[in-house]
C-alpha positions in Angstrom: -1.3 -12.9 -10.1 -4.9 -14.0 -10.8 -7.5 -13.0 -8.2 -7.5 -15.1 -5.1 -4.2 -16.9 -5.8 -2.2 -14.9 -3.2 -4.8 -15.4 -0.5 -4.8 -19.1 -1.2 -1.0 -19.3 -0.9 -1.2 -17.7 2.5 -3.8 -20.1 3.8 -2.6 -21.7 7.0 0.4 -19.4 7.5 0.7 -17.2 10.6 1.5 -13.7 9.4 3.6 -11.6 11.9 1.6 -8.6 13.2 1.3 -6.3 16.2 -1.1 -3.7 17.6 0.3 -0.9 15.4 -0.7 -2.6 12.2 -3.7 -0.5 11.2 -4.2 -2.1 7.8 -2.6 -5.5 7.2 -2.9 -8.8 5.4 -6.4 -9.5 6.8 -8.1 -7.3 4.1 -7.9 -6.7 0.4 -6.7 -3.1 0.8 -4.4 -1.3 -1.6 -1.5 -1.0 0.9 -0.5 -1.8 4.4 -0.5 0.9 7.1 1.6 0.9 10.3 1.2 3.4 13.1 4.4 5.2 14.2 2.8 7.7 16.6 -0.6 9.2 17.5 -0.4 11.5 14.4 1.7 9.6 11.9 1.3 6.3 10.1 3.3 4.7 7.3 1.7 3.5 4.2 3.7 0.8 2.5 3.1 -0.7 -1.0 5.0 -2.4 -3.8 4.3 -3.0 -7.5 6.2 -4.0 -10.6 5.5 -5.6 -13.9 6.7 -6.3 -17.4 6.7 -3.6 -20.2 3.3 -2.7 -21.6 4.5 0.0 -24.0 7.5 -0.1 -26.3 9.2 3.1 -25.2 11.4 2.5 -22.2 11.1 6.0 -20.8 7.3 5.8 -20.9 7.3 2.3 -19.4 9.3 3.8 -16.4 6.8 6.6 -16.1 3.8 4.3 -16.1 5.3 1.7 -13.7 6.1 4.5 -11.2 2.7 6.1 -11.4 1.1 2.7 -10.9 3.1 2.0 -7.8 2.5 5.4 -6.3 -1.2 5.1 -6.8 -1.8 2.9 -3.9 -0.6 5.5 -1.5 -3.0 8.1 -3.0 -5.8 5.6 -2.7 -5.2 5.2 1.0 -5.4 9.0 1.5 -1.7 9.4 2.0 1.3 11.3 0.5 4.2 9.3 -1.0 7.5 10.2 0.6 10.1 7.6 -0.3 10.6 5.0 -3.0 13.0 2.1 -3.8 13.6 0.8 -7.4 12.8 -2.9 -8.2 14.5 -4.1 -11.3 14.8 -7.4 -13.2 16.9 -7.0 -16.3 18.2 -9.4 -19.0 21.8 -8.2 -19.1 22.8 -10.7 -21.8 20.1 -9.6 -24.4 19.4 -6.0 -23.7 21.5 -2.9 -23.7 21.9 -1.0 -20.4 20.8 2.2 -22.2 17.3 0.7 -22.1 17.4 0.4 -18.3 18.7 3.9 -18.0 15.7 5.2 -19.9 13.3 3.2 -17.8 14.9 4.5 -14.6 14.8 8.1 -15.9 11.1 7.8 -16.6 10.5 6.5 -13.1 12.5 9.4 -11.6 10.5 11.9 -13.6 7.3 10.7 -12.1 8.8 10.5 -8.6 9.9 14.2 -9.0 6.3 15.1 -9.9 5.0 13.3 -6.9 7.4 14.9 -4.5 8.8 11.5 -3.3 12.5 10.8 -3.0 14.4 7.8 -4.3 16.5 6.1 -1.7 17.9 3.2 -3.6 16.6 -0.2 -4.7 17.4 -3.7 -5.7 18.2 -5.3 -9.1 18.5 -8.9 -10.3 19.4 -10.4 -13.7 16.4 -12.1 -15.2 15.3 -13.4 -18.6 12.3 -11.0 -18.5 12.5 -7.3 -18.0 10.5 -6.0 -15.0 10.4 -2.6 -13.2 8.5 -1.0 -10.4 8.8 0.6 -7.0 8.4 0.0 -3.3 6.8 3.1 -1.9 6.3 4.5 1.6 3.8 7.3 2.3 2.6 9.2 5.3 -0.9 9.5 6.6 -2.6 10.6 9.8 -3.9 7.4 11.5 -7.4 9.0 11.7 -7.5 9.9 8.0 -6.7 6.5 6.5 -9.0 5.6 3.6 -9.6 1.9 3.3 -11.3 0.3 0.4 -14.3 -0.8 2.6 -16.5 1.7 4.4 -19.1 2.6 1.8 -22.3 3.8 3.3 -25.9 3.6 2.0 -26.7 6.8 0.0 -23.1 7.3 -1.1 -22.3 8.0 -4.7 -19.4 6.4 -6.5 -17.0 8.6 -8.4 -14.4 7.3 -10.9 -11.5 9.6 -11.9 -10.0 8.0 -15.0 -11.7 6.3 -18.0 -11.6 2.6 -18.5 -10.0 0.6 -21.3 -6.2 0.5 -20.9 -6.2 -3.3 -21.1 -8.2 -3.4 -24.3 -6.3 -0.4 -25.9 -2.9 -2.0 -25.1 -4.2 -5.2 -26.8 -5.1 -3.1 -29.8 -1.7 -1.5 -29.8 0.0 -4.9 -29.9 -2.3 -5.8 -32.9 -1.1 -2.7 -34.7 -4.7 -1.2 -34.9 -4.3 2.0 -33.0 -3.3 5.4 -34.3 -0.3 7.4 -33.0 -2.7 9.8 -31.3 -4.4 6.9 -29.5 -1.1 5.5 -28.3 -0.1 8.9 -27.0 -3.5 9.3 -25.2 -3.4 6.0 -23.3 0.3 6.4 -22.5 -0.3 9.8 -20.9 -3.4 8.4 -19.1 -1.4 5.6 -17.6 1.5 7.8 -16.7 -0.7 10.4 -15.0 -0.5 10.5 -11.2 -3.6 10.2 -9.0 -2.1 13.0 -6.9 -4.5 15.8 -7.9 -7.6 13.5 -7.5 -6.3 12.4 -4.0 -5.8 16.0 -3.0 -9.3 17.0 -4.0 -10.6 13.9 -2.1 -9.2 15.1 1.2 -11.6 18.1 1.2 -14.7 15.9 1.3 -16.2 13.2 3.5 -15.0 10.3 1.4 -16.1 7.0 3.0 -13.9 4.6 1.1 -11.5 4.6 -1.8 -9.5 2.3 -4.1 -7.6 2.5 -7.3 -8.6 0.6 -10.4 -5.9 -1.8 -11.6 -5.6 -5.4 -12.5 -9.0 -6.7 -11.3 -10.9 -4.1 -13.4 -13.6 -1.8 -12.2 -16.1 -4.4 -11.1 -13.4 -6.6 -9.5 -12.1 -3.8 -7.3 -15.7 -2.6 -6.6 -16.4 -6.2 -5.5 -13.5 -5.9 -2.9 -15.2 -2.7 -1.6 -18.5 -4.5 -0.8 -17.5 -8.1 -0.2 -18.5 -9.2 3.3 -20.1 -5.8 4.1 -23.7 -4.6 4.6 -23.4 -2.4 1.5 -24.6 -3.2 -2.1 -24.0 -1.1 -5.1 -25.7 -0.2 -8.4 -23.4 0.8 -11.3 -24.8 3.0 -14.0 -23.0 1.4 -17.0 -23.8 4.3 -19.4 -22.2 6.8 -17.1 -18.8 5.0 -16.8 -16.1 7.0 -18.7 -14.3 5.0 -21.4 -11.2 5.7 -23.4 -12.0 6.8 -26.9 -12.0 3.8 -29.2 -12.0 1.2 -26.4 -15.6 0.2 -26.9 -15.0 -0.4 -30.6 -11.9 -2.5 -30.0 -13.7 -4.5 -27.3 -16.4 -5.2 -29.8 -13.8 -6.5 -32.2 -12.7 -9.0 -29.5 -9.5 -7.3 -28.6 -10.0 -8.1 -24.9 -7.1 -9.3 -22.6 -7.5 -12.6 -20.9 -7.4 -11.0 -17.5 -10.9 -9.5 -18.2 -12.4 -13.0 -18.5 -10.6 -14.2 -15.4 -11.9 -11.2 -13.5 -15.5 -11.8 -14.6 -15.3 -15.5 -13.7 -13.9 -14.8 -10.3 -16.7 -12.3 -9.3 -19.6 -13.9 -11.2 -21.6 -14.7 -8.1 -21.4 -11.1 -6.9 -22.2 -9.2 -10.1 -25.8 -9.2 -11.2 -27.5 -8.2 -14.5 -24.2 -7.6 -16.3 -25.2 -9.8 -19.1 -28.0 -7.4 -20.0 -25.6 -4.8 -21.2 -23.6 -5.1 -24.4 -20.8 -7.7 -24.3 -18.2 -5.0 -25.3 -19.2 -2.7 -22.4 -19.4 -5.7 -20.0 -15.8 -6.6 -21.0 -14.6 -3.1 -20.3 -16.1 -3.1 -16.9 -13.9 -6.1 -16.1 -10.9 -4.9 -18.2 -7.7 -5.1 -16.2 -6.3 -1.5 -15.9 -2.8 -0.3 -15.6 -2.4 2.8 -13.4 -6.2 3.4 -13.4 -8.1 6.1 -11.6 -9.4 6.4 -8.1 -12.9 5.0 -7.2 -14.3 6.7 -4.2 -17.6 6.9 -2.3 -19.0 10.1 -0.8 -22.3 11.3 0.5 -24.9 12.2 -2.2 -25.1 15.7 -0.8 -21.3 16.2 -1.5 -21.0 14.3 -4.7 -21.7 17.1 -7.2 -19.4 19.5 -5.3 -16.7 16.8 -5.3 -17.2 16.1 -9.0 -17.0 19.9 -9.8 -13.8 20.2 -7.7 -12.2 17.3 -9.7 -13.2 19.0 -13.0 -11.8 22.3 -11.8 -8.5 20.4 -11.1 -8.4 19.3 -14.7 -9.7 15.8 -14.1 -12.4 16.3 -16.7 -13.4 12.7 -17.3 -14.3 12.1 -13.6 -17.9 11.0 -13.3 -20.5 9.7 -10.9 -20.9 6.0 -11.9 -23.1 4.5 -9.2 -24.8 4.5 -5.9 -24.6 2.6 -2.6 -27.6 1.0 -1.0 -28.4 -1.5 1.8 -30.3 -4.0 -0.3 -28.6 -7.2 -1.3 -25.4 -6.6 0.7 -22.2 -7.6 -0.9 -23.5 -7.5 -4.4 -23.1 -5.3 -7.5 -26.0 -4.6 -9.8 -25.1 -3.3 -13.3 -27.8 -1.3 -15.0 
């Protein structure tokens, strides 16, 4: 759904809530959080989409990793999941669905979460994803707002899945490139989230459909924080910059840019290809976290030690021009 559409649809509606809702519909956070006791809260999220790769098994892996990511972004541990399936029974063999579900189960096993069931409907268009519940201590929830002046911004996966998938559809990518982006999208944010818990992270989100700058805008919108993004430090998937320069940019990137145009400054001073990648809608992207400058290099080193070699410091938080993003 394009940015802002869901919020507009909810305008004027009274959303049920109570005092145990710790993170709810009032913010643009990655998931909802409900307190069960003084030391336990439930993280709840749901995500599903149409295939973005040809292989059914890989599609299942990617969709599952994408759905689980919101729990990791909130500082939690995924515990249970439910399948969400829309399947065209009249035009597609059930063997395809079995492969999709097998891919999802493989990633759930990797995460340690269990599958409790799910729901399926017949539809003209194939869709798959998960509803996920995770656990977190109420005092250790990581919201997407909370950045503090002096924080450094760390990104754990390279950008460019939207552009690269557009290039795949155009038949312009090599087999190695297809394998690289598939494995990147299917990779859990589990290890990055585990490292994150050892440091004083102030805020976190995962980068998905709104692109890096779109999700960063959610982190600073309406706050006293502003950010500066070091565009030359942002990790990119190999080949993504070239393909973006060829115009292989998904339409979502342009919608993301238009929606946040008033908040993002100086972005037109960088190359158009790099600008488009900063707005490129990601599938199962990395975590974007803020932490104190004094801890940033240790956090980065810990991520690298965990095998997350592309993690990088990509920006800084300040108290000038609150609610804005400056790209340099």
